[in-house]
C-alpha positions as CSV (number, residue, x, y, z in Angstrom):
1,M,4.4,-2.6,-21.9
2,K,7.8,-1.1,-23.3
3,K,7.2,1.8,-25.3
4,H,9.4,2.0,-28.5
5,I,10.4,5.6,-29.5
6,I,11.8,6.0,-33.0
7,V,14.0,8.8,-33.3
8,S,14.8,10.3,-36.5
9,P,18.4,11.0,-37.5
10,P,19.6,14.8,-36.8
11,Q,19.2,17.0,-40.0
12,R,22.6,18.3,-41.2
13,S,22.7,22.2,-40.8
14,D,23.3,24.4,-43.6
15,E,26.9,25.3,-42.5
16,Q,27.8,21.5,-42.4
17,Q,26.4,21.0,-45.9
18,D,28.2,24.1,-47.3
19,L,31.7,22.8,-45.7
20,E,31.1,19.4,-47.3
21,Q,30.5,21.2,-50.7
22,H,33.5,22.9,-50.3
23,Y,35.8,20.0,-49.6
24,F,34.2,17.9,-52.6
25,K,35.1,21.3,-54.7
26,L,38.8,20.9,-53.3
27,M,39.1,17.0,-54.2
28,Q,37.9,17.8,-57.8
29,H,40.4,20.6,-58.1
30,P,43.3,19.9,-60.4
31,V,46.7,19.6,-58.7
32,T,48.9,22.5,-60.2
33,P,52.6,22.0,-61.3
34,A,53.7,23.7,-58.0
35,H,51.4,21.8,-55.5
36,R,53.0,18.6,-57.5
37,L,56.5,19.8,-57.3
38,V,56.4,20.8,-53.7
39,S,54.8,17.7,-52.9
40,E,57.9,15.9,-54.5
41,I,60.4,17.7,-52.5
42,N,58.9,17.4,-49.2
43,Q,58.9,13.7,-49.9
44,I,62.4,13.7,-50.5
45,I,63.0,15.5,-47.4
46,A,60.8,13.4,-45.1
47,S,62.4,10.3,-46.7
48,S,66.1,11.1,-46.7
49,T,68.7,11.8,-44.2
50,P,69.9,15.5,-44.4
51,T,72.9,14.9,-46.6
52,D,74.5,16.4,-49.9
53,E,72.8,13.8,-51.8
54,M,69.5,14.9,-50.5
55,L,70.1,18.5,-52.2
56,Q,71.3,16.7,-55.2
57,E,67.9,14.7,-55.6
58,I,66.1,18.2,-55.2
59,A,68.3,20.1,-57.6
60,R,67.2,17.1,-60.1
61,L,63.7,17.6,-59.6
62,V,64.0,21.4,-59.9
63,V,65.9,21.1,-63.3
64,H,63.7,18.9,-64.5
65,A,60.6,20.9,-63.5
66,F,62.1,24.3,-64.6
67,K,63.5,22.5,-67.9
68,V,66.9,24.7,-67.2
69,D,70.2,23.6,-67.8
70,Y,71.5,23.7,-64.5
71,C,70.5,24.4,-61.1
72,S,72.7,24.9,-58.0
73,L,71.6,24.9,-54.4
74,V,73.9,26.6,-51.8
75,T,73.5,26.8,-48.3
76,H,74.3,30.0,-46.3
77,P,76.4,28.8,-43.5
78,Q,77.3,30.1,-40.2
79,Q,80.2,32.3,-39.6
80,G,83.3,30.3,-39.7
81,E,81.8,27.3,-41.7
82,E,81.8,26.1,-45.2
83,P,78.9,26.4,-47.7
84,T,77.0,23.3,-48.5
85,T,76.4,22.9,-52.4
86,A,74.7,20.6,-54.6
87,S,73.8,20.7,-58.5
88,W,72.3,18.8,-61.3
89,S,72.4,19.4,-64.7
90,T,70.1,18.4,-67.8
91,Q,72.8,16.7,-69.7
92,D,75.7,14.8,-68.2
93,T,78.0,15.9,-70.8
94,Y,78.1,19.2,-69.0
95,L,79.3,17.6,-65.9
96,G,81.9,15.6,-67.5
97,L,83.6,18.6,-69.5
98,P,86.6,20.7,-68.5
99,N,85.9,23.3,-66.2
100,S,86.2,26.5,-68.2
101,N,85.0,28.6,-65.1
102,E,87.7,28.0,-62.9
103,A,88.3,31.8,-62.7
104,F,84.6,32.5,-62.5
105,S,83.6,35.7,-61.1
106,I,80.2,37.7,-61.0
107,E,81.7,40.2,-63.2
108,Q,81.5,37.8,-66.0
109,L,77.6,38.3,-65.5
110,E,75.8,41.2,-66.7
111,L,73.3,42.5,-64.5
112,P,70.1,41.9,-66.5
113,V,71.4,38.4,-66.8
114,V,70.6,37.7,-62.9
115,Q,67.0,38.1,-61.9
116,C,65.5,37.6,-58.4
117,A,62.3,35.9,-58.1
118,A,61.2,37.3,-54.7
119,E,59.4,40.3,-54.3
120,P,60.2,42.8,-53.0
121,F,64.0,42.1,-53.1
122,T,66.9,44.0,-51.5
123,I,70.2,44.9,-52.3
124,E,71.2,42.1,-49.8
125,D,69.3,39.6,-51.6
126,I,71.4,40.6,-54.8
127,S,74.4,40.2,-53.0
128,T,73.9,36.9,-51.3
129,I,72.6,35.5,-54.8
130,Q,75.8,36.6,-56.2
131,E,77.9,35.2,-54.0
132,S,76.1,32.0,-54.2
133,L,76.7,32.0,-58.1
134,V,80.6,32.3,-57.5
135,I,80.1,29.2,-54.9
136,G,77.5,27.0,-57.1
137,C,78.7,27.5,-60.5
138,Q,82.3,26.5,-60.5
139,N,81.4,23.0,-62.3
140,F,79.2,24.8,-65.0
141,P,81.5,24.6,-68.1
142,L,78.9,26.4,-70.1
143,P,78.7,30.2,-70.7
144,I,75.8,31.4,-68.0
145,K,73.3,33.5,-70.1
146,A,70.3,33.7,-68.1
147,V,69.7,33.3,-64.0
148,L,66.6,33.0,-62.0
149,A,67.3,32.9,-58.4
150,I,65.6,33.1,-55.0
151,P,67.1,33.3,-51.6
152,T,65.6,31.2,-49.0
153,R,64.5,32.1,-45.5
154,F,64.0,30.1,-42.1
155,G,63.3,31.5,-39.2
156,G,63.4,35.0,-40.6
157,E,67.2,34.6,-41.6
158,N,68.6,33.8,-45.0
159,N,69.8,30.2,-45.0
160,G,70.4,29.4,-48.9
161,V,69.9,30.5,-52.3
162,I,68.5,28.5,-55.3
163,N,69.9,29.3,-58.8
164,L,68.3,28.2,-62.0
165,I,70.7,28.6,-65.0
166,K,70.0,28.6,-69.0
167,S,73.2,28.6,-71.2
168,E,71.3,30.9,-73.7
169,P,69.5,34.2,-73.5
170,Y,66.2,33.3,-71.6
171,E,63.0,35.6,-70.6
172,W,61.5,34.3,-67.2
173,S,57.9,34.2,-67.2
174,N,55.6,35.1,-64.2
175,G,54.8,31.6,-63.9
176,E,58.2,30.4,-63.5
177,K,58.8,33.1,-60.9
178,E,55.6,31.9,-59.0
179,L,56.9,28.5,-59.1
180,L,60.3,29.0,-57.8
181,K,58.7,31.2,-55.1
182,A,56.4,28.0,-54.3
183,V,59.1,25.9,-53.8
184,E,61.2,28.2,-51.6
185,S,60.0,27.4,-48.3
186,C,60.5,23.6,-48.8
187,C,64.1,24.0,-50.0
188,A,64.4,26.4,-47.0
189,C,63.5,23.2,-44.7
190,A,66.0,20.9,-46.4
191,F,68.4,23.9,-45.6
192,A,67.6,23.9,-42.3
193,Q,68.1,20.1,-41.9
194,I,71.3,20.2,-43.4
195,A,72.4,23.0,-41.1
196,Q,71.2,21.3,-38.2
197,A,72.6,17.9,-39.0
198,R,76.2,19.6,-39.3
199,V,75.6,21.1,-35.8
200,I,74.8,17.6,-34.5
201,S,77.6,15.8,-36.1
202,S,80.1,18.5,-34.9
203,Q,78.9,18.4,-31.3
204,K,79.1,14.4,-31.5
205,Q,82.8,14.8,-32.7
206,Q,83.4,17.1,-29.6
207,V,82.1,14.8,-27.5
208,R,84.1,11.6,-28.9
209,K,87.3,13.9,-28.7
210,S,86.5,14.9,-25.2
211,E,85.9,11.2,-24.2
212,Q,89.2,10.3,-25.8
213,H,91.4,12.8,-24.2
214,Q,89.8,11.9,-20.6
215,S,90.8,8.3,-21.6
216,L,94.2,9.1,-22.6
217,I,94.6,11.3,-19.3
218,Q,93.6,8.0,-17.5
219,Q,96.0,5.8,-19.3
220,L,98.7,8.3,-18.9
221,T,98.1,8.4,-15.0
222,I,97.9,4.5,-14.5
223,L,101.3,4.4,-16.7
224,N,103.0,6.9,-14.6
225,R,102.4,4.5,-11.4
226,S,103.5,1.5,-13.4
227,N,107.0,-0.2,-13.2
228,L,107.9,0.0,-16.9
229,E,111.6,1.1,-17.9
230,F,111.8,4.6,-18.9
231,S,112.1,4.2,-22.5
232,Q,109.2,1.9,-22.6
233,M,106.9,4.5,-20.8
234,L,108.0,7.2,-23.5
235,Q,107.1,5.0,-26.6
236,L,103.7,4.4,-24.7
237,V,103.2,8.0,-24.1
238,V,103.9,9.1,-27.7
239,S,101.8,6.3,-29.2
240,S,98.8,7.0,-26.9
241,T,99.0,10.7,-27.4
242,A,99.2,10.7,-31.3
243,E,96.5,7.8,-31.6
244,A,94.2,10.1,-29.3
245,L,94.9,13.3,-31.5
246,G,94.4,11.2,-34.8
247,A,97.9,12.0,-35.9
248,D,99.9,10.0,-38.6
249,R,103.1,10.4,-36.8
250,G,104.2,11.1,-33.2
251,L,107.8,12.0,-31.8
252,L,109.1,12.8,-28.5
253,I,111.9,15.3,-28.7
254,L,114.4,16.4,-25.9
255,L,116.4,19.5,-25.7
256,K,119.9,19.6,-24.6
257,Y,121.2,23.1,-23.8
258,S,124.6,24.3,-24.0
259,D,123.5,27.1,-21.2
260,P,120.7,25.4,-19.2
261,L,120.6,28.4,-16.9
262,F,120.2,30.7,-19.6
263,R,122.5,33.0,-18.0
264,I,124.2,34.5,-21.1
265,R,121.0,34.4,-23.4
266,N,119.1,37.1,-24.6
267,K,115.1,36.0,-24.0
268,T,114.3,36.8,-27.5
269,Q,116.9,34.7,-29.2
270,I,116.6,31.0,-29.6
271,P,119.0,29.1,-27.2
272,K,121.8,26.9,-28.3
273,A,120.3,23.6,-27.8
274,K,120.6,20.2,-29.6
275,A,117.0,18.5,-30.2
276,T,116.9,14.6,-30.0
277,V,114.2,12.6,-31.0
278,V,113.9,10.0,-28.4
279,S,110.8,8.0,-29.3
280,E,108.6,7.9,-32.3
281,W,105.3,6.5,-33.4
282,C,103.8,5.9,-36.9
283,R,100.6,4.4,-38.1
284,E,100.9,0.9,-39.4
285,T,99.1,2.1,-43.0
286,D,102.3,4.4,-43.1
287,S,104.8,1.5,-42.1
288,S,106.9,2.0,-45.5
289,L,107.2,5.6,-44.7
290,C,108.5,4.7,-41.1
291,D,111.0,2.5,-42.3
292,E,112.4,5.4,-44.7
293,L,112.3,7.8,-41.9
294,K,114.3,5.8,-39.6
295,S,117.4,6.6,-41.7
296,I,117.0,10.2,-40.9
297,E,119.5,11.8,-38.5
298,E,118.0,11.7,-35.1
299,S,119.7,15.1,-33.7
300,F,119.7,18.6,-35.1
301,W,119.9,21.9,-33.6
302,L,117.1,23.8,-32.5
303,A,118.0,26.8,-34.6
304,D,118.0,24.8,-37.6
305,C,114.5,24.0,-37.4
306,G,111.7,26.6,-37.8
307,I,108.7,24.8,-36.7
308,S,111.1,23.6,-33.7
309,Q,111.4,27.2,-32.9
310,R,107.7,28.0,-33.2
311,A,107.0,25.1,-30.8
312,F,109.6,26.2,-28.4
313,K,108.2,29.9,-28.4
314,A,104.6,29.1,-28.1
315,S,103.0,29.2,-24.8
316,K,100.2,26.7,-25.9
317,P,100.0,24.0,-28.5
318,V,100.7,24.8,-32.0
319,T,99.0,23.5,-35.2
320,I,100.9,23.6,-38.5
321,M,99.8,22.0,-41.8
322,I,102.1,20.2,-43.5
323,I,101.4,19.2,-47.2
324,Q,102.9,15.7,-48.5
325,I,104.5,16.1,-51.8
326,G,106.1,12.7,-52.1
327,V,108.5,10.8,-50.1
328,K,111.7,11.9,-51.9
329,I,111.1,15.5,-51.4
330,L,109.3,15.0,-47.9
331,L,111.9,13.1,-46.2
332,P,114.7,15.6,-46.3
333,L,112.0,18.2,-45.2
334,L,111.3,16.3,-42.2
335,R,114.8,16.7,-41.2
336,Y,114.3,20.3,-40.6
337,L,110.7,20.1,-39.3
338,F,111.5,17.9,-36.1
């Protein structure tokens, strides 16, 4: 005969019971404003792409949570990069007013106006906050009477600043300072994602440019072996090179020297040479401008063109910024640029 053995369930230990009671107490604990705000910010970070719009949405939450007039989020970029800024105001009319702080400088703020929520804070923290105010408050037209700010840190390094601004004198409470310290870490993560996205975007752009340049070299190599006429080859060289470099206009200029062997020329002087545009290309979107440019004289002396002199003297490609200030003014100017 089979014997049926009845086994009683294992008794829970006292430690397990205490742990369950601790979890139960945590579940019954009310959600604090800091927990709620941090949770909402983390939800934005998790559900959004790391863009300026993500930071602006975080700034909106912070403004309403602290009941301030203005919030600016400013990233601390790497050397050579531009900072990313995002801001939000409680009243839309603020952002529509003319900017009265175009010449805003930190000298306009008295020292007691700016407070740092981080404790202890350093002189470097204050300097970082002041720089972020100059960058982030350019679009705030009202007078700045109270600022509560905190630098954010990620990986042990500063990567941004959170600025809370009021247009009336205000004494910040300890609770507000603690709340700002609570959101510092999640904002630091948002700044870090923005920085990482910029690095990835820059790397992708470099890869695309490298691929375009390699493709251009292959095209020119094949073109060199073709049976096209010389003028057609020059036109294809100019157009393909300009398109690969993302230029709006491309010109191929040949120089004819009065003294080809440079026997009577000082090396520091510009040679007497006549420059002639033998081929040019223009984007289809700028076809009207190209039609106007065709009326310009195609030849000029090298000594009459400062930009051509710079290109002649340079041992590597030269980048020159040209501001288009109108076709009527630009057309005569181009006569001396190319």
